[in-house]
C-alpha positions in Angstrom: 15.6 30.8 11.6 17.9 32.9 9.4 15.2 33.0 6.6 12.6 34.2 9.1 14.9 36.8 10.5 15.7 37.9 7.0 12.0 38.4 6.1 11.4 40.3 9.4 14.3 42.6 8.6 12.9 43.2 5.2 9.4 43.9 6.6 10.7 46.3 9.3 13.3 47.9 7.2 16.1 46.9 9.6 16.6 44.9 12.7 13.1 44.6 14.3 14.3 45.4 17.8 16.3 48.4 16.5 13.3 49.7 14.5 11.0 49.2 17.5 13.4 51.1 19.8 13.6 54.0 17.3 9.8 54.1 17.0 9.4 54.2 20.8 11.9 57.1 21.0 10.2 58.9 18.1 6.8 58.5 19.8 8.1 60.0 23.0 9.7 63.0 21.2 6.6 63.7 19.1 4.4 63.3 22.3 6.7 65.8 24.1 6.6 68.3 21.3 2.8 68.0 20.9 2.4 68.4 24.7 4.5 71.6 24.7 2.4 73.0 21.8 -0.8 72.1 23.7 -1.8 69.8 20.9 -4.0 66.8 21.7 -4.1 63.9 19.3 -7.9 63.7 19.5 -8.2 67.4 18.7 -5.9 66.9 15.7 -8.2 64.1 14.5 -11.3 66.2 15.1 -9.7 69.0 13.0 -8.9 66.6 10.3 -12.4 65.2 10.3 -13.8 68.7 10.1 -11.5 69.6 7.2 -12.7 66.5 5.3 -16.3 67.3 6.0 -15.8 70.9 4.7 -14.0 69.6 1.6 -17.0 67.2 0.9 -19.5 70.0 1.5 -17.6 72.4 -0.7 -17.2 69.7 -3.4 -21.0 69.1 -3.3 -21.6 72.9 -3.7 -19.0 73.0 -6.5 -20.7 70.1 -8.3 -24.1 71.8 -7.9 -22.7 75.0 -9.6 -21.0 72.9 -12.4 -24.3 71.1 -12.9 -26.2 74.3 -13.2 -23.7 75.8 -15.6 -23.8 72.5 -17.7 -27.6 72.7 -18.0 -27.6 76.4 -18.9 -24.9 75.8 -21.5 -26.6 72.7 -22.8 -29.8 74.7 -23.5 -27.8 76.6 -26.1 -25.1 74.2 -27.3 -27.3 71.1 -27.9 -29.9 72.8 -30.1 -27.2 74.5 -32.1 -25.3 71.2 -32.5 -28.6 69.5 -33.7 -29.2 72.2 -36.2 -25.6 72.0 -37.5 -26.0 68.2 -37.8 -29.2 68.6 -39.8 -27.7 71.2 -42.1 -24.6 69.0 -42.7 -26.8 66.0 -43.5 -28.8 68.1 -45.9 -25.6 69.2 -47.7 -24.3 65.6 -48.0 -21.2 66.1 -45.8 -22.9 64.2 -43.0 
């Protein structure tokens, strides 16, 4: 039984009963503070979900702009690069 107790202590980071008691106390304290601040756990999750949705939407918009800039730049850079390659091959420095 000592080996099982040792592995539980390692998993929990201390005595399992002690850790559970500390977690219960911490949950009560955090719940009290959140209640005093009129914070609801579901509202916090909804705000987090909205923030993630906005991040994704803004990222998509950013990627759209980057793609547009890439295409505009490629219309200039690629032909110049091709011409430089042709001239270098013609001069033997290829």
